[in-house]
N, C-alpha and C positions, 0 to 999 in steps of 0.2 A: 426443515427436509422432509421432515416424518408426514407431516401436510401436504409439502407438494408430492410425494411418492402417493400417496393415498388418492388427490385430487388427479394427478397429471401422469402417473406411472410411472415406472423406472428410470424414464428417459430425462428426465425436468431434471431431477437431483445430480445424476452422473453428469448432467450437462453444464447446470451450476458450477458444481465443483471444477470441472476441466476450466470454466472459464475465469473462476477464481483463481486458479493455481495459474493462468495465464496470463492474468490483470495482474498477481502478486509478481510475478518474473519478470516482465515486461516492463515495470514501473521504477523508475529510479531516478531522483532527483537531488541535486549538489546540496549541500547543508546550507551554503551562502543563499540560497533559492528557498530555504523552507525546511529543506532536509528530507531524508528517509522516502518511507513510502507516501506518502499523506494519500491516501488511495480512495480518489474520487471513483475510480472504475469499480473497487472493491464495494466502496460503500453504495453504489448503487445495486451492485449482485447481491448483496446481502441484505436490502431493505432498509439502510439506515441512512439513504441519503436525504431525508427531510428532518432528520434530528442531528442537535449538536449539544456532544456530553463535554463534561468537564475535562476529558483528556482529549479531546480536540482542540481544546483552547490551550492547557497547559498540558507541553509533553515533557517537561522534568528536566530539560536541558536547557533553560532559558540562559541561566548562568555561565553553563559551560563557554570554553572560547573555541569559536568555528572556524574549523583551517579555511584558508584563502581556496580559491575555485582551481588553480594550477595546481596545488598539491594534492589537494583530492582525486582530482582527473590523473594524476600520475600515479597516485598509489592505487587507484581502479582498475588501470589499466598496466600495472606492474612495470612504469615506468622509472620508479624510483631506483635505480643503480646505486 
């Protein structure tokens, strides 16, 4: 961000920060579809779109039991009375 500030001024890092925040808040996928926020949008904004790291492949939850889609959606929208 410091390099962006020096090159483009204060507007660029502020804009990127706001876009990263919006991309992180609006991005959600159920665990049965790959889970979490596998942030393609965040990776593009951070400049990590052309690289694959160890944590991109192995997220640590491979052995965990994944809840079904309906249970997860009911919990997300607070419908689990």
